[in-house]
C-alpha positions in Angstrom: 26.7 -32.4 -0.5 23.9 -31.9 -3.0 21.7 -28.9 -4.1 18.7 -30.3 -2.2 20.5 -30.1 1.1 21.7 -26.6 0.4 18.2 -25.5 -0.5 16.9 -26.9 2.7 19.4 -24.9 4.7 18.7 -21.7 2.7 14.9 -22.2 3.3 15.4 -22.5 7.1 17.6 -19.4 7.2 15.2 -17.4 5.0 12.3 -18.4 7.1 14.1 -17.3 10.3 14.9 -13.9 8.7 11.3 -13.5 7.7 10.0 -14.4 11.1 12.4 -12.0 12.8 12.4 -9.0 10.5 8.9 -9.1 8.9 6.6 -11.0 11.3 8.5 -9.7 14.4 8.2 -13.2 15.9 11.6 -14.9 16.1 11.6 -18.7 15.7 15.3 -19.3 15.8 17.9 -18.1 18.3 20.9 -16.0 17.2 23.2 -18.9 18.1 21.1 -21.4 16.0 21.0 -19.0 13.1 24.8 -18.3 13.2 25.5 -22.1 13.4 23.3 -22.8 10.4 24.7 -19.8 8.4 28.3 -20.8 9.0 27.5 -24.4 8.0 26.0 -23.1 4.7 29.0 -20.8 4.2 31.4 -23.6 4.7 29.5 -25.8 2.1 29.6 -23.0 -0.4 33.3 -22.3 0.1 34.0 -25.9 -0.7 31.4 -26.2 -3.5 31.2 -23.0 -5.5 28.7 -24.6 -7.9 26.2 -24.8 -5.0 26.2 -21.0 -4.3 22.7 -19.8 -5.2 21.9 -16.2 -5.8 19.2 -16.2 -3.1 21.4 -17.6 -0.4 21.6 -15.5 2.8 25.4 -15.5 2.4 25.0 -13.5 -0.9 23.4 -10.5 0.8 26.8 -8.8 1.2 28.8 -8.6 -2.0 31.1 -5.6 -1.7 31.1 -3.1 -4.6 30.1 -4.4 -8.0 31.2 -2.6 -11.2 27.6 -1.5 -12.0 26.9 0.2 -8.7 25.0 3.5 -9.1 24.6 3.2 -12.8 21.6 5.0 -14.1 18.7 2.8 -15.1 15.4 3.8 -16.7 12.4 2.6 -14.8 10.0 0.3 -16.5 7.1 2.5 -15.3 7.4 6.0 -13.9 7.7 6.3 -10.1 5.6 9.2 -8.9 6.2 11.2 -5.7 3.6 11.8 -3.0 1.9 15.1 -2.5 1.4 16.7 0.9 -1.7 17.9 2.7 -1.5 20.1 5.8 -4.9 19.5 7.3 -8.3 17.8 6.7 -9.4 20.7 4.6 -6.8 19.8 2.0 -8.1 16.3 1.9 -11.7 17.4 1.5 -10.6 19.6 -1.5 -8.7 16.6 -2.9 -11.9 14.5 -2.7 -13.9 17.2 -4.4 -11.4 17.3 -7.3 -11.7 13.5 -7.6 -15.5 13.7 -7.8 -15.2 16.0 -10.8 -13.0 13.7 -12.8 -14.4 10.2 -12.0 -17.7 8.5 -11.7 -16.1 5.7 -9.6 -16.9 5.4 -5.9 -14.3 7.2 -3.8 -14.8 5.2 -0.6 -13.6 3.1 1.0 -10.2 4.8 1.2 -7.1 3.3 2.6 -5.0 5.3 5.1 -1.5 4.4 6.2 1.3 6.3 8.0 3.8 8.0 5.6 7.3 6.8 6.5 10.0 9.3 5.8 12.5 7.2 3.9 13.8 6.6 0.4 11.6 5.2 -2.4 13.0 2.1 -4.2 12.0 -0.3 -6.9 12.8 -4.0 -6.6 12.9 -6.2 -9.7 12.3 -10.0 -9.5 12.7 -12.4 -12.4 11.0 -15.8 -11.9 10.8 -15.1 -8.2 14.5 -14.2 -7.7 15.7 -10.7 -6.7 17.9 -9.3 -9.5 17.9 -5.5 -9.2 17.2 -2.6 -6.8 16.8 1.0 -8.0 16.3 4.4 -6.3 13.4 6.5 -7.5 15.8 9.2 -8.9 13.7 11.7 -10.9 10.9 9.2 -11.4 12.1 8.2 -14.8 15.7 7.2 -14.2 17.0 5.8 -10.9 20.4 4.5 -9.7 21.3 0.9 -9.3 21.8 0.1 -5.6 21.3 -3.6 -5.9 24.4 -4.4 -3.8 23.1 -2.4 -0.9 19.4 -3.4 -1.2 20.4 -7.0 -0.8 21.7 -6.4 2.7 18.2 -5.4 4.0 17.1 -8.4 5.9 13.3 -8.0 5.5 13.6 -8.0 1.7 13.3 -11.6 0.4 16.0 -12.6 -2.1 13.5 -15.2 -3.3 9.7 -14.6 -3.2 7.6 -16.8 -1.0 5.1 -17.5 -3.8 6.3 -19.2 -7.0 6.2 -16.5 -9.8 7.0 -16.5 -13.5 8.2 -13.5 -15.4 9.1 -10.1 -14.1 7.6 -8.6 -11.0 8.3 -5.2 -9.5 7.9 -4.3 -5.9 8.0 -0.6 -4.8 8.4 0.5 -1.3 10.2 2.9 1.2 13.5 2.1 2.7 13.8 3.6 6.2 15.8 3.4 9.4 13.8 2.9 12.6 14.1 5.8 15.1 15.8 3.6 17.7 18.4 2.4 15.3 19.0 5.9 14.0 19.7 7.1 17.5 22.1 4.3 18.2 23.9 5.0 14.9 24.3 8.7 15.7 25.5 7.9 19.3 28.1 5.6 17.9 29.2 8.2 15.3 29.6 10.8 18.1 31.8 8.4 20.1 34.0 7.9 17.1 34.1 11.6 16.1 32.2 10.8 12.8 29.7 13.4 11.5 26.1 12.5 12.6 23.1 12.3 10.4 20.5 15.2 10.5 17.5 12.8 10.5 16.7 9.1 9.8 15.8 9.7 6.2 19.3 11.1 5.5 20.7 8.1 7.4 18.8 5.7 5.2 19.7 7.5 2.0 23.3 7.7 3.0 23.4 4.0 3.8 22.0 3.0 0.4 24.6 5.2 -1.3 27.6 3.5 0.3 30.0 2.0 -2.3 30.8 -0.9 0.0 27.8 -3.0 1.0 29.8 -4.3 4.0 29.1 -0.8 5.5 25.5 -0.8 4.6 25.1 -4.3 6.1 25.9 -2.8 9.5 23.0 -0.3 9.3 19.5 -1.4 10.4 17.5 -0.6 7.2 14.0 -1.9 6.6 11.6 -1.8 3.7 7.9 -1.2 3.8 6.4 -2.1 0.5 3.4 -0.4 -1.0 3.1 -1.4 -4.7 3.1 -4.6 -6.7 3.5 -4.4 -10.5 3.3 -7.4 -12.8 4.9 -6.3 -16.1 3.8 -9.3 -18.1 0.2 -9.9 -17.0 -2.9 -8.0 -15.9 -2.8 -6.0 -12.6 -2.5 -8.3 -9.6 -5.2 -6.6 -7.5 -8.3 -4.5 -7.9 -7.8 -2.1 -5.0 -5.0 -0.9 -2.8 -5.9 -2.9 0.3 -5.9 -6.1 -1.7 -2.6 -5.1 -3.1 -1.1 -4.7 0.3 -2.4 -8.1 1.4 -1.0 -9.6 -1.7 2.4 -8.2 -1.0 2.4 -9.9 2.4 1.9 -13.3 0.6 5.0 -12.7 -1.4 7.0 -12.2 1.8 7.1 -8.4 2.2 6.4 -6.2 5.2 3.7 -3.6 4.7 2.6 -0.7 6.9 -0.4 -0.8 9.2 -3.3 0.5 7.2 -6.9 1.5 7.8 -9.9 1.4 5.5 -12.4 4.2 6.1 -15.8 4.9 4.7 -16.3 8.6 5.2 -14.5 11.9 5.9 -15.1 11.7 9.7 -13.3 8.4 9.9 -10.3 9.9 8.0 -10.1 12.7 10.7 -10.2 10.1 13.5 -7.4 7.9 11.9 -5.2 10.9 11.2 -5.4 12.0 14.8 -4.4 8.5 15.9 -1.5 8.4 13.5 -0.3 11.8 14.8 0.0 10.4 18.3 2.3 7.6 17.0 4.5 9.9 14.9 7.7 9.3 17.0 7.3 5.6 17.3 8.4 4.6 13.8 
């Protein structure tokens, strides 16, 4: 068995994961996936030199010695501010007008997912580290648990040199949260208060085998190239760029005036319980 054959199997499995978890359009049955996965695992067990870091078999790795170590972010991770109504947004726009001569519109709007902010580091296209936001300056190393999230590529879809950072929100879908709490009730295990706590608690498990059983997802929102110029000129282009690297992004809307903002916010409000 050679490296080329192993790479072909990995590519097939990775594409199947992307189609299922990112595109929501399965192209391989569970049985087909399991058969190919087990074939790959068997090859790797007999040929350790063919185990590649981005192999799907390497998503679950137990508890490494560097788990939860504090790591300084390459660039500060800011938190988001809140607004209670359209009046707050109008005041925010007025403040922006006073400090910039740039055009404020179009503005991008997307639903705020209540999850846990993370930073993903890729070197030459391969995933090497996952950090929590922490205090914005220093986060915790949760690489072993981030790797278990199936809609996070272990290898970028676009060939990339140097260091690339992806930031996003790890969350647990409402349906999966309810299933997890129902299971916990049956087994007399304390339930989670909300899906955000479930996602955060899952990422802080010492054993990634436990995290792998939780349905966590990532919605990415920022792309940072630490070695070259910025990869996009505006936010909507950045979101589209993230998709080409293999990441799932939230539904977003571009608006041209305040009345459109009001309309979109009303639409998002009706979908609040569907995430």
